[in-house]
C-alpha positions in Angstrom: -23.8 -15.2 -17.9 -24.2 -12.9 -14.9 -27.3 -11.0 -13.8 -28.0 -7.5 -15.0 -26.4 -5.0 -12.6 -29.6 -3.8 -10.9 -30.9 -7.4 -10.4 -27.5 -8.4 -8.9 -27.7 -5.5 -6.5 -31.2 -6.2 -5.5 -30.4 -9.9 -4.9 -27.3 -8.9 -2.9 -29.3 -6.5 -0.8 -31.8 -9.2 0.1 -29.0 -11.5 1.2 -27.5 -8.8 3.4 -30.9 -8.1 5.0 -30.7 -11.6 6.4 -27.4 -11.4 8.2 -27.1 -11.2 12.0 -27.4 -7.9 13.8 -23.7 -7.6 14.8 -22.8 -8.0 11.1 -25.3 -5.3 10.2 -23.7 -2.9 12.7 -20.2 -3.3 11.4 -21.5 -3.1 7.9 -22.6 0.5 8.7 -19.0 1.4 9.3 -18.1 0.0 5.9 -20.8 1.6 3.7 -21.0 4.9 5.5 -24.6 5.4 4.2 -23.7 4.3 0.6 -25.0 0.7 0.6 -25.4 0.3 -3.2 -21.9 1.7 -4.0 -20.4 -0.7 -1.4 -22.2 -3.7 -2.8 -21.0 -2.8 -6.3 -17.4 -2.8 -5.1 -17.7 -6.4 -3.7 -19.6 -7.5 -6.8 -16.8 -6.1 -9.0 -14.2 -7.9 -7.0 -16.0 -11.2 -7.6 -16.7 -10.6 -11.3 -20.4 -9.9 -10.7 -21.1 -13.3 -9.0 -23.6 -12.5 -6.3 -23.0 -15.7 -4.3 -19.2 -15.1 -4.2 -19.6 -11.4 -3.5 -21.9 -12.1 -0.6 -19.5 -14.7 0.9 -16.7 -12.2 0.5 -18.5 -9.4 2.2 -19.8 -11.6 5.1 -16.3 -13.0 5.6 -15.0 -9.5 5.7 -17.6 -8.4 8.3 -16.8 -11.4 10.4 -13.1 -10.5 10.2 -14.0 -7.0 11.4 -15.9 -8.3 14.4 -13.3 -10.9 15.3 -10.4 -8.4 15.2 -12.2 -5.3 16.7 -11.7 -3.3 13.5 -14.6 -1.0 14.3 -12.6 0.2 17.4 -9.2 0.3 15.8 -9.1 4.0 15.4 -9.5 4.3 19.2 -6.2 2.5 19.6 -3.4 4.8 18.6 0.2 3.4 18.6 1.9 5.1 21.5 4.1 6.7 22.6 4.3 9.3 19.8 8.1 8.9 19.4 7.6 5.2 18.8 4.8 5.9 16.3 7.2 8.4 14.5 9.5 5.4 13.9 6.6 3.5 12.3 5.8 6.4 10.1 9.5 6.9 9.1 9.8 3.3 8.0 6.3 2.7 6.5 6.2 5.6 4.0 2.6 6.6 3.1 0.7 9.8 3.3 -2.1 12.0 1.7 -0.5 14.5 -0.6 -3.7 16.1 -1.8 -6.6 15.5 -4.2 -7.2 15.2 -7.9 -9.3 17.8 -9.7 -12.2 15.4 -9.5 -11.9 15.3 -5.7 -10.3 11.9 -5.2 -7.7 11.6 -2.4 -4.1 11.1 -3.6 -2.1 8.7 -1.5 1.7 8.7 -1.9 3.6 5.5 -1.1 7.3 5.2 -0.8 7.4 1.5 -1.9 11.2 1.5 -2.6 12.4 3.3 0.5 10.1 1.8 3.2 12.3 -0.3 5.5 9.7 -1.7 7.9 12.5 -2.1 10.5 11.4 0.1 13.5 8.6 -2.2 14.8 7.1 -5.7 14.6 4.9 -6.7 11.7 1.8 -6.3 13.9 2.4 -2.6 14.3 2.7 -2.1 10.5 -0.5 -4.0 9.8 -2.3 -2.1 12.6 -1.1 1.2 11.1 -2.1 0.2 7.6 -5.6 -0.7 8.7 -5.9 2.5 10.7 -5.1 4.6 7.6 -7.6 2.5 5.6 -10.3 3.1 8.2 -9.6 6.8 8.5 -9.7 7.1 4.7 -13.1 5.4 4.6 -14.7 6.9 7.7 -13.3 10.5 7.6 -11.4 11.4 4.4 -13.8 10.0 1.8 -17.0 11.2 3.5 -15.5 14.7 3.8 -14.5 14.6 0.1 -18.0 13.5 -0.8 -19.5 16.4 1.2 -17.1 19.0 -0.2 -17.6 17.9 -3.9 -21.4 17.3 -3.7 -21.0 13.9 -5.2 -20.1 10.4 -4.0 -16.3 9.9 -3.6 -15.5 6.4 -2.7 -12.1 5.7 -4.2 -8.6 7.1 -4.2 -5.6 7.4 -6.4 -2.2 5.9 -5.3 1.2 7.1 -6.5 3.9 4.5 -5.8 7.6 5.7 -5.7 9.9 2.8 -6.6 13.2 4.7 -6.2 15.5 3.0 -3.9 14.0 -0.5 -4.5 16.6 -3.2 -3.9 16.9 -6.9 -3.8 16.6 -6.6 0.0 12.9 -6.1 -0.6 12.7 -9.9 -0.6 12.9 -9.7 3.2 9.6 -7.7 3.3 7.6 -10.1 1.1 5.7 -11.6 4.1 4.6 -8.2 5.4 3.7 -6.9 2.0 1.7 -10.1 1.3 -0.2 -9.7 4.6 -1.0 -6.0 3.9 -2.2 -6.7 0.3 -4.3 -9.6 1.6 -6.0 -7.2 4.1 -6.8 -4.9 1.2 -7.9 -7.5 -1.3 -10.3 -9.3 1.0 -11.6 -6.3 3.1 -11.2 -3.1 1.1 -11.7 -4.2 -2.5 -11.9 -1.7 -5.4 -10.9 1.4 -3.2 -8.2 2.5 -5.6 -9.1 3.7 -9.1 -5.6 4.0 -10.4 -2.1 3.0 -9.3 0.6 5.3 -10.8 4.1 3.9 -10.5 7.0 6.3 -10.8 10.8 6.3 -10.6 11.1 2.8 -11.8 14.5 1.0 -11.4 15.7 -2.0 -13.3 14.7 -4.4 -10.6 11.1 -3.4 -10.9 11.1 -3.6 -14.7 12.5 -7.2 -14.5 9.8 -8.3 -12.0 7.0 -6.4 -13.8 7.5 -8.5 -16.9 6.8 -11.7 -14.9 4.0 -10.3 -12.7 2.0 -8.5 -15.3 0.7 -11.6 -17.2 -0.7 -12.9 -13.9 -2.9 -9.9 -13.2 -6.6 -9.9 -14.0 -7.6 -7.6 -16.8 -9.4 -5.2 -14.4 -6.3 -4.9 -12.3 -4.0 -4.3 -15.3 -6.2 -1.4 -16.4 -5.7 0.3 -13.0 -1.9 0.3 -13.2 0.1 2.9 -15.1 3.9 2.9 -15.1 5.0 6.5 -15.8 8.3 7.8 -17.2 10.6 9.2 -14.6 8.9 11.0 -11.7 5.6 11.2 -13.6 5.2 14.9 -13.0 3.8 15.9 -16.4 1.3 13.0 -16.5 0.1 13.5 -13.0 -0.4 17.2 -13.5 -3.1 16.3 -16.0 -5.3 15.0 -13.2 -4.1 17.1 -10.2 -2.7 20.6 -9.4 0.9 21.1 -8.4 0.3 21.4 -4.7 -1.3 17.9 -4.7 1.8 16.3 -6.3 3.7 14.0 -4.0 7.0 15.5 -3.1 9.0 12.9 -5.0 7.2 13.8 -8.3 8.0 17.5 -8.2 11.5 17.3 -9.6 12.4 17.4 -13.3 14.3 14.5 -14.6 14.0 10.7 -14.4 14.5 10.1 -10.7 13.5 11.6 -7.3 17.0 11.0 -5.9 17.6 11.2 -2.2 14.7 13.5 -1.7 12.2 10.7 -1.7 12.8 9.5 1.8 11.0 10.3 5.0 13.3 13.3 5.6 12.7 15.0 2.3 11.9 18.7 2.4 9.9 20.3 5.2 7.1 18.6 7.0 4.3 20.3 5.0 5.8 19.0 1.7 6.7 15.5 2.9 3.4 13.7 3.4 5.2 10.7 4.9 6.2 12.7 8.0 4.3 12.5 11.3 4.6 16.3 11.3 2.6 16.6 8.0 -1.0 17.9 8.6 -2.5 14.6 7.4 -0.7 12.5 9.9 -1.2 15.1 12.7 -4.9 15.1 12.1 -5.1 11.3 11.9 -3.0 10.8 15.1 -5.0 13.5 17.0 -8.2 11.9 15.9 -7.2 8.5 17.2 -6.0 10.0 20.5 -9.2 11.9 20.9 -11.3 8.7 20.3 -9.1 6.8 22.8 -9.3 9.4 25.5 -5.5 9.1 25.8 -3.6 12.1 27.0 0.0 10.9 26.9 1.8 11.4 30.2 5.3 12.9 30.3 6.9 9.5 30.2 4.4 7.3 28.3 4.8 3.6 28.2 4.8 1.7 25.0 1.5 0.1 24.2 1.4 -3.4 22.7 0.3 -3.8 19.1 -3.0 -5.1 18.0 -2.7 -8.6 16.5 -5.0 -8.8 13.5 -5.6 -12.2 12.1 -5.3 -12.2 8.3 -6.6 -15.3 6.4 -4.1 -16.1 3.6 -6.2 -17.6 0.8 -5.3 -18.2 -2.9 -6.4 -14.8 -4.1 -4.6 -12.8 -6.8 -2.4 -10.9 -4.4 -0.9 -14.0 -2.7 -0.1 -15.6 -6.1 1.5 -12.3 -7.2 3.7 -12.1 -4.2 4.8 -15.7 -4.6 5.8 -15.0 -8.1 7.5 -11.8 -7.1 9.4 -13.6 -4.4 10.6 -16.2 -6.9 11.7 -13.6 -9.4 13.6 -11.6 -6.7 15.3 -14.8 -5.7 16.4 -15.4 -9.3 17.7 -11.8 -9.5 19.6 -12.2 -6.2 21.1 -15.5 -7.5 22.2 -13.9 -10.7 23.7 -11.0 -8.9 25.5 -13.4 -6.5 26.8 -15.5 -9.5 27.9 -12.3 -11.3 29.8 -11.2 -8.2 31.4 -14.6 -7.9 32.5 -14.5 -11.6 34.0 -11.1 -11.1 36.0 -12.4 -8.1 37.3 -15.3 -10.1 38.4 -13.0 -12.9 40.2 -10.8 -10.4 41.9 -13.8 -8.8 43.0 -15.1 -12.2 44.3 -11.6 -13.1 46.3 -11.4 -9.9 47.6 -14.9 -10.4 48.8 -14.0 -14.0 50.5 -10.9 -12.7 52.4 -12.9 -10.2 53.7 -15.4 -12.8 57.2 -14.6 -14.3 57.3 -13.5 -17.9 58.2 -16.6 -20.0 60.3 -14.4 -22.3 62.5 -13.2 -19.5 65.4 -15.6 -18.8 67.6 -15.3 -15.7 
């Protein structure tokens, strides 16, 4: 049986008071003045076990130091036209806020291609958005609403999801590992919309593997989810792919949908403009007329046996099965076609010369 919450927090605090000074410095960037709330997140991620939560947090702080995460916002991906390619192939953006003040992040899970840069750029970009969320977006939301805002809502658009997603499993596993180990309990609810058959087939296999607290965060909505999402946010905060009537978002879900103010994936959207300008200001970079491409930051990601890794292994296996079934189905259709053509070429036995 675990400790009462207040005792667990006090014990956790005492342990954190004993860590080295460099860890304490990077911890400030993590808690942003809300120490108790941060400790609660790590405790929840480790089922209230103080020893495991402390190890998780210390490992995360060491990861931050070893990979220069505190300075990652001062290292924008340049030049801008190359970064635009990253944004057009890794679809994520801030569409608005819920009525309670939580940021709403839209993610084009089905249409992200991750084919304009190396895996290191996508991991770098993902961490930069996480850090900007935690250091700028959430503190600003806290100040505006007069109460602590430490979590967000995510809306995942599955339209366009194909079996080729199997090719992205390694990258997606890396990104989810970064989040699971270093940014736990930052999302209060995942809303999944525009669900195709391939997702439904995989979801049946993956869902039983999820921890109960994770299952409670995931809501699969009908169609584009507009009516359900309007219960927690106003229309201007709806992601662009949820604004249509009907069961799907169609071709309008991609990076080129609508104008730049509606499409929060676009580099021209205010969120991404503010983020990119913030990073350039911190870096002191004023791009020359012909800027040279800057190398990506290589962030080491320890791949343990946490929930996310096991889920991606299962998902990869299920996608392989679906791909095999599709291949076999295609082969059977070809055999049927060949047999039909062969039968047509045979002379009618009733016709005599």
